[in-house]
C-alpha positions as CSV (number, residue, x, y, z in Angstrom):
1,M,12.8,105.4,69.9
2,D,15.5,105.2,67.7
3,D,15.9,108.8,67.0
4,F,16.3,109.2,71.1
5,A,19.8,107.7,71.0
6,T,21.1,110.0,68.2
7,R,20.0,113.5,69.8
8,T,23.0,115.5,70.2
9,Y,21.3,118.5,71.9
10,G,23.1,120.8,70.6
11,T,26.5,119.8,71.0
12,S,26.8,118.4,67.5
13,G,28.8,115.3,68.8
14,L,31.8,117.1,70.0
15,D,31.9,116.1,73.5
16,S,30.4,112.8,74.2
17,R,31.4,112.6,78.1
18,P,28.4,112.5,80.4
19,L,27.9,115.5,82.7
20,F,27.1,114.2,86.0
21,G,25.5,111.0,87.7
22,E,26.5,108.7,84.9
23,T,29.6,107.1,85.9
24,S,31.6,104.2,84.5
25,A,31.2,100.9,86.3
26,R,34.9,101.1,87.2
27,D,34.6,104.3,88.9
28,R,31.5,103.1,91.0
29,I,33.5,99.9,91.9
30,I,36.1,102.4,93.2
31,N,33.7,104.8,94.9
32,L,32.2,101.8,96.8
33,A,35.6,100.3,97.7
34,V,37.1,103.5,99.0
35,G,33.6,104.7,100.9
36,G,32.9,101.5,102.4
37,F,36.9,101.2,103.6
38,T,36.6,104.8,105.0
39,S,33.1,103.7,106.8
40,V,34.5,100.6,108.3
41,V,37.5,102.4,109.5
42,V,35.4,105.5,111.2
43,L,33.4,102.9,112.4
44,V,35.9,101.1,114.3
45,T,37.2,104.0,115.5
46,V,34.2,105.7,117.1
47,I,33.4,102.2,118.7
48,G,37.3,102.0,120.1
49,S,36.8,105.5,121.3
50,F,34.3,104.0,123.7
51,V,35.6,100.5,124.4
52,F,39.6,101.5,125.0
53,P,41.5,101.6,127.2
54,S,38.4,100.7,129.6
55,W,34.8,101.3,130.6
56,P,34.3,104.4,131.4
57,P,35.4,106.2,128.4
58,R,37.9,108.9,128.6
59,P,36.5,112.4,127.8
60,L,39.4,113.0,125.4
61,N,38.6,109.7,123.5
62,I,34.9,110.7,122.9
63,F,36.0,114.2,121.9
64,F,38.5,112.6,119.3
65,A,35.6,110.7,118.0
66,V,33.4,113.6,117.9
67,C,36.1,115.5,116.1
68,I,36.2,112.8,113.4
69,L,32.5,112.4,112.9
70,L,32.2,116.2,112.3
71,A,34.9,115.9,109.4
72,C,32.7,113.0,108.1
73,G,29.9,115.3,108.1
74,S,31.3,117.8,105.7
75,T,32.6,115.1,103.5
76,I,29.0,113.2,103.3
77,V,27.4,116.5,102.3
78,L,30.2,116.8,99.6
79,I,29.4,113.4,98.3
80,F,25.6,113.9,98.2
81,W,25.9,117.4,96.4
82,Y,28.4,115.4,94.1
83,R,25.6,112.9,93.4
84,Q,23.0,115.2,92.6
85,G,25.0,117.0,90.0
86,D,25.4,120.0,92.0
87,L,29.2,120.0,92.0
88,E,31.7,119.7,89.0
89,P,33.5,116.9,88.5
90,K,36.7,118.1,89.4
91,F,35.5,118.0,93.2
92,R,35.8,114.5,93.3
93,N,39.9,114.7,93.6
94,L,38.8,116.9,96.8
95,I,36.3,114.3,98.0
96,Y,39.2,111.4,97.7
97,Y,41.5,113.9,99.6
98,M,38.9,114.6,102.6
99,L,38.3,110.7,102.9
100,A,42.2,109.9,103.0
101,S,42.5,112.6,105.5
102,I,39.7,111.1,107.7
103,M,41.5,107.9,107.3
104,L,44.7,109.5,108.5
105,L,42.8,111.2,111.8
106,C,41.3,107.4,112.6
107,L,44.6,105.8,112.5
108,C,46.1,108.7,114.6
109,A,43.2,108.3,117.1
110,N,43.6,104.3,117.2
111,L,47.1,104.8,117.9
112,Y,46.1,107.2,120.7
113,F,43.3,104.9,122.0
114,H,45.9,101.9,122.2
115,D,48.5,104.0,123.8
116,V,51.2,103.2,121.0
117,R,54.3,105.3,121.6
């Protein structure tokens, strides 16, 4: 078992960075924080589209929520592929960019739902 830790698998020790799936604790905490915050913002926005300004909901509010959920769907697929190792690590920045865009879209939707001028 001691020999297992010293194997280089043909790299001869030139590059000790992990390829996929192995991230530092700091990266995992950042991913959970950003993903969790985005999930809460999207959930509040989707619920708000049905509740505000009054019941029954406006069709435009529901359409706005569906568009946000479609944007979330493509981001979730990218995150799934990234976690499986099918995407290169440089796509992490694209995922962060898409999450920021979704949060801005949710902000815009909430401002619209609450009729902020």
